[in-house]
N, C-alpha and C positions, 0 to 999 in steps of 0.2 A: 494270607486268603489273596488280599489285594493283591501283593504282587504274580502270585500265583495263576490270576485270572488275566492281566495283564502278560501276563508270559504267554500263557494258551493263545490268545490271540492274538500274538506276535506270531507264534509258534503259525497257525493257521495261517494268516497272510502269509507267511514265506513261503509253504510250501505249498497255499493255491497260484503262490505269483511262479515261482519256480515249474511247477506242472505246464501252467500256462504259456510261460516264456518256454518252455522244451517243446511246445505243443504249435506254439506260433515257426519256432526254429524248424520242426518236423518242415511244417508247410512251405518254409520258406526255402528246402533244399529243392521240394518236391514241384515246388513253381520254377524252381531254375533252373531242375532238369529240366523241363517242359519249355523254358524258352528257350534254353542252349539249340533245341533241336528245333524253334520256329513258331512251334505250337500255344500260342499265343492265347488264342481262343480255351483252350481245354488250363489252361492255367489260369485266365482271369478268377474263378471263384478265392483259391488259395493268395493270390496277388493282394487282394483283397482283404483276404483276410489280416497278411502279413500288414498294409498300410495302417492299419488300425489301429495298432500296434508298434509298428517299426516302418514306418514313412521314409526307407532309406534311399537314397535318390533311384537306383538300379532298379526297385521293385515301382516306383513313381514311370520310369520311364517305360517298362515295361506294359505296366497299367494303359498307357498313356496310345502306345502301340496299338493294344487293341481296341481300344477306342477308335483309334484311326481307323483301322482295320475295319470296325464297323459302321465308320461314315459318324460316329457322333464326336463330331468337329469340337464343340464346345467343352467335352467331356476333355480330350484327348488333349485338347488347349491348356485346361486344368493342373490336369496333370504331367505336361511337359514342362513347365511352369515352376510347378510342385521341384519337381526334379532338379532344376536349374537352380530353387532358392532352398533347398536342403542338401546340398552339394558345397563343396570349399575349391572343386575342383571344375573348369569349366566347362560345360557340357553341351560339347560343339553338334552332336547328332541329336539334340534336344531342341537346339535354338534353328536349325535347317528345317527339323520337322516341322515347326513352329512357324515360318515361313511359308512351307508349301502350303500347309490350314489356310493360311490367311487368303491366299492362292487360290485355294481351290472352295475357299467361300468367296471370291470374285474381290475380295478388299484389296484392290490393287497398290492402294495408298499405305493402307498398314505393312503388306509382303513388304512392297522396296523398300519402306523407312527400313523396318528392322533389316533385310537384307544388307542395304547400303550399310547401320548400323554396325554390323556386320564383316559388313566387309572393310572398315573403317579399323573396326578394333583388328583382326585378326590378316593384317596385311598378306596377299601373295596367298590365303588359302586357297585354291582352287575349287572345292563346293559350295564357299559362298559366291566369289565369282559367275561360278556358274549357276547359281539360283538366283543371284542378282540379273542375272539378262534374260533367264529364264522367265520371269515376274513381266518383264519388258515385255517381252515380245507374245505371253498369252496376250497383254493388255493393248498389246498393238496389235493382233490379230482380232480378238475379241470385239472393239471399237471399231476400227477399220475399215477390215476385208471379211465382216460378218461368219468370221468364223463361228464356227457352234457352240459357245458355253459349256453345254450339256458332257464334250471333251474332257474337261478341265474339273465341270464337279463331280463327276463321277472316275474313282480308279478301273470299277469294272471295265474288262475287253466290252468294245459290242462288236454287232455282229458285222457291220461295218463302217465305214467312214468316208465323207466326200472332202476330198484335200484338189488343193491347187497343186501344191510346192512339197518338196521334199523339208523343207521346213515345220513345215505343217504334219508330217508325217512323224520327224525325230518327238517336236513336244509332245505327239500324240502317245509314243514310247515310252519317253523319259515318265509319264502319268500312270501307266496303268501297275496293278500292282495285284497279288492273288491274296488270298483268304488267311497263307505266312506271311504279307508283309514286304514277301517278295521283290524286288525287279525283272523286267523280261532281259535278255539278251539277244540278237540277230543271229541266226544260224542263216538264212541265206533270204535271197530278196528273186521277185520272178515278175515277168510283167504279160499281161493277156491281156493285152485291147486297150480296155479305158479302165484298168483293174491290174492293180497292182498288190500284190501277195508277199507281207513277209512271215517266214517262217521264224519263230523264235522260239525259247524255252524262259522259265522262271531259273533263279539261283537253286540249284542244288535240283535239279528235276531234270529227271530224261525225253520226259512228255513234252513233244514238239504240238506248237497251237499252232494257228495260224491268223493271221490277224489282215484282213481286206482292206484295204483303201481302192473306192469310188476315183479317180481322176477326174476331174474337171475336163481336160481336157488333154488327149495322150502326147499331143507337140510340151513337153514339160522344159524345154528352154523359150518356149515362146511364153507361157505362163510366170518364166521366173523374169523374163525383160519386163514383161506387166506389173509386177509385183514389184519389181524393183524402182521401176518408176515413179507410182505411185508411193512409196518410199522415202525417197527423196524428196517428196513434197511435204512428206509428214515432218520428218527430220528437222525439215528449213524452218517450217513453219513454227515460230518463238512463244506464238498461244499456246501450243499443248504441252502440255504437264510433260516436265522432264522423264519418267519413267515412260510415256509413251512417245516420247520422239526418240527414245534410245533402244527402244523396241524394233522402231524404224529402222536405226539405223543396223543393227544385229543382223538384218536381213542383206545385208548389202558384203557382208563378208564375205571370205577374205577382201584384205584391203592393198590393196595395190605404195611403194612406197611415198607417192607424191599425197595419196588420201588420205596416210597417215600424219603425216606432214599436215597436211593441210587442215583437219580435226585435230591437231594437237595445239593449232594455234587459235582454240574455242574461247573465251574466256570463262565456262561452265566446268567444275573441279570434275564430275559424271561423267562428262562425254569423252577429257582426255584421261582420265582412269580407264575406261571403258577399252578406250583405241589402243591404254598401250598392253592395255592386257590383251589384246588380239597381235601383239607384237612379234616377230618369227620369229625363228633360229636364224632365215638366212635372211631375217629383215637389212635393211640398212644401217651402215655407224652410225650415220647423222640422227635416223629415227632411234634409235636407242639412245642416244647423246642427251635427247631434246626429250627423252621422258626420263633419262638419270635425274636432268637438271631443273623437271619442274620446281615452281613454286612450290608447290603442296609439298607437303613433310609426308603424307598419306599416299603420295602415287609416284616417291622418295623409298619409300618402305618398302610397295608391294613391289616396285621392279626389284630392288637390293635381292628377291625371297622368289624372283620367276625366272626357270631355267634358261629362257629367252635372252634372260641376259647377265647370264653367266658366262 
């Protein structure tokens, strides 16, 4: 009788677990189908159900995307980190999104530190190199040029943006997302006096949306010259944090060969690394050799993977 009771209990538990597992698998399949067509918000309740039983990395990543789209950034950070912790493989997309989340939270120090460590850990990775530079550019523009921080903290398109240069326009466009977490692609640009209109589309969409920029000055060359003059002053101020100095430096690209050689004489590894990442295929052999022979192994490893040095 005793063994019969134990067997009955075990049979009940096994059957219940099997039914529960089948239900979770069904939820996962439905969630996966929705996420594969970028319907993350619709998949949210299913993903939460799956996460409670099977916190697999992809489930964590999609949940993070949901909260990212909803601009619930602390929750998004939690699940991006869970994605990384629960995986035996590098989760580079999650890491990149973590950098961008700290950036949108205006935590420039944290965003820069994570971006810098990512550049060192994955030498030559263009995504992390670009993210590092964007962190620095946003920090510089907001601190020194009075750039509207709400253009960064919100991913939703505004009715209009007040800008001075093309650099600011590019930063804004790269930060915009729709409710499916998709990026904007530029279709065409047009000028109308003190306005510049960019016609864009989100990924996998034929619908065109117009992004309107209100120009501070219709003479963009004049504004660019003023921007460069100010950037040189900030870059040369060694009391500024390195990410601010790098942001100022990145507004001065592209660099001539002479400028590249001068920058590569810096005693700061981050300045030399960012400089080498700006080397072009048609840059001089002297410039390329200087980067390849840098005392930093991090810079050497990066150069070994960048196309300009092949």
